[in-house]
C-alpha positions as CSV (number, residue, x, y, z in Angstrom):
1,X,14.6,18.6,51.5
2,X,12.7,15.4,51.9
3,X,13.7,12.3,50.1
4,X,11.1,10.7,47.9
5,X,10.2,7.2,48.7
6,X,10.9,4.4,46.2
7,X,7.2,3.9,45.5
8,X,6.7,7.5,44.4
9,X,9.7,7.4,42.2
10,X,8.4,4.2,40.6
11,X,5.0,5.7,40.0
12,X,6.5,8.8,38.4
13,X,8.6,6.5,36.2
14,X,5.6,4.5,35.2
15,X,3.7,7.7,34.2
16,X,6.6,9.2,32.2
17,X,7.8,6.0,30.4
18,X,5.0,5.6,27.9
19,X,5.3,9.3,26.9
20,X,9.0,9.0,26.4
21,X,8.7,5.8,24.3
22,X,6.0,7.4,22.2
23,X,8.2,10.5,21.6
24,X,11.2,8.3,20.7
25,X,9.2,6.2,18.2
26,X,7.6,9.4,16.8
27,X,11.1,10.8,16.1
28,X,12.1,7.5,14.3
29,X,8.9,7.6,12.2
30,X,9.4,11.2,11.3
31,X,12.9,10.4,10.2
32,X,11.6,7.5,8.0
33,X,9.1,9.8,6.4
34,X,11.7,12.4,5.7
35,X,14.0,9.7,4.1
36,X,11.1,8.5,1.9
37,X,10.4,12.1,0.8
38,X,14.1,12.7,0.1
39,X,14.3,9.5,-2.0
40,X,11.2,10.4,-3.9
41,X,12.7,13.9,-4.6
42,X,15.9,12.3,-5.8
43,X,14.1,10.0,-8.1
44,X,12.2,12.9,-9.7
45,X,15.4,14.8,-10.1
46,X,17.0,11.9,-11.9
47,X,14.0,11.5,-14.1
48,X,13.9,15.2,-15.1
49,X,17.6,15.1,-15.8
50,X,17.4,12.0,-17.9
51,X,14.5,13.5,-19.9
52,X,16.5,16.7,-20.4
53,X,19.5,14.8,-21.6
54,X,17.6,13.0,-24.4
55,X,15.4,15.8,-25.6
56,X,12.2,15.6,-23.5
57,X,10.4,13.8,-20.7
58,X,8.4,11.6,-23.1
59,X,11.3,10.7,-25.5
60,X,11.7,7.0,-26.1
61,X,15.2,5.5,-26.2
62,X,15.4,1.8,-27.2
63,X,11.6,1.6,-26.8
64,X,11.4,3.0,-23.3
65,X,10.5,6.4,-22.0
66,X,13.9,7.4,-20.7
67,X,12.6,9.6,-17.8
68,X,10.3,6.8,-16.6
69,X,13.1,4.3,-16.7
70,X,15.4,6.6,-14.7
71,X,12.6,7.2,-12.1
72,X,11.8,3.5,-11.6
73,X,15.5,2.6,-11.4
74,X,16.1,5.3,-8.7
75,X,13.1,4.0,-6.7
76,X,14.3,0.4,-6.9
77,X,17.8,1.3,-5.8
78,X,16.6,3.4,-2.9
79,X,17.5,2.5,0.7
80,X,13.8,2.2,1.6
81,X,13.1,-0.1,-1.4
82,X,10.3,2.0,-2.6
83,X,8.0,0.1,-5.0
84,X,7.4,1.8,-8.4
85,X,4.0,0.1,-8.5
86,X,2.8,2.2,-5.6
87,X,4.1,5.4,-7.2
88,X,2.7,7.6,-9.9
89,X,4.9,9.5,-12.3
90,X,3.8,12.3,-14.7
91,X,5.7,14.5,-17.1
92,X,4.1,17.9,-16.3
93,X,5.9,19.9,-19.0
94,X,8.7,19.4,-21.5
95,X,7.6,16.1,-23.1
96,X,9.6,17.3,-26.1
97,X,12.2,20.0,-25.8
98,X,11.7,23.0,-28.1
99,X,12.6,26.7,-28.2
100,X,9.3,27.5,-26.5
101,X,9.5,24.6,-24.0
102,X,13.0,24.5,-22.7
103,X,12.4,22.7,-19.3
104,X,11.4,19.2,-18.4
105,X,9.2,19.1,-15.3
106,X,8.1,15.9,-13.7
107,X,5.9,15.1,-10.7
108,X,5.7,12.0,-8.7
109,X,3.5,10.7,-5.9
110,X,4.0,7.7,-3.6
111,X,2.3,6.0,-0.7
112,X,4.4,6.1,2.4
113,X,5.4,2.8,4.0
114,X,3.3,1.5,6.9
115,X,3.9,3.3,10.2
116,X,5.7,1.5,13.0
117,X,3.2,3.1,15.3
118,X,-0.4,2.1,14.6
119,X,-2.6,5.2,14.5
120,X,0.2,7.7,14.2
121,X,-0.8,9.1,10.9
122,X,-4.3,9.7,12.1
123,X,-2.9,11.3,15.2
124,X,-0.7,13.8,13.3
125,X,-3.6,14.9,11.1
126,X,-3.5,12.6,8.1
127,X,-7.1,11.4,8.7
128,X,-7.3,10.1,5.1
129,X,-5.6,6.6,5.1
130,X,-4.7,7.1,1.4
131,X,-2.5,10.1,1.9
132,X,0.7,10.4,-0.1
133,X,4.0,12.1,-0.5
134,X,4.7,14.3,-3.5
135,X,7.8,15.6,-5.3
136,X,8.4,17.8,-8.3
137,X,11.6,18.5,-10.2
138,X,12.6,20.6,-13.2
139,X,15.7,20.4,-15.5
140,X,16.8,22.5,-18.4
141,X,16.8,20.7,-21.7
142,X,20.3,19.9,-22.9
143,X,19.6,18.7,-26.5
144,X,16.8,19.0,-29.0
145,X,14.7,15.9,-29.5
146,X,15.7,13.5,-32.3
């Protein structure tokens, strides 16, 4: 078997290195997006649970809508420091718990943080620069509304 010359090894390395770096950064970016999605899902779960505990997703406690307060608090305490201002939060069902509406369902949407790789979102098929991550959660009402 013939030994490769140093020059051919260096050329092969130069050809493979950009691909390897791109794949490594793509894996990091995919992990970041998964973390943001998990934190958004956790925030919606906390909001649905908070609404279910007070009698509905739109019930006010001390002047605040309790599920919205729980959602914003969860986002502010997230490891990715998600901004509640870039997120939308909607009570889909169960604004008031009743015998016919026993579940609180909430939906949230947020804009993902900027990519560490310019152009990556376009490359993976998100041609719309305003794409977003969504999460929905449901909780069984624990009490009747006041």
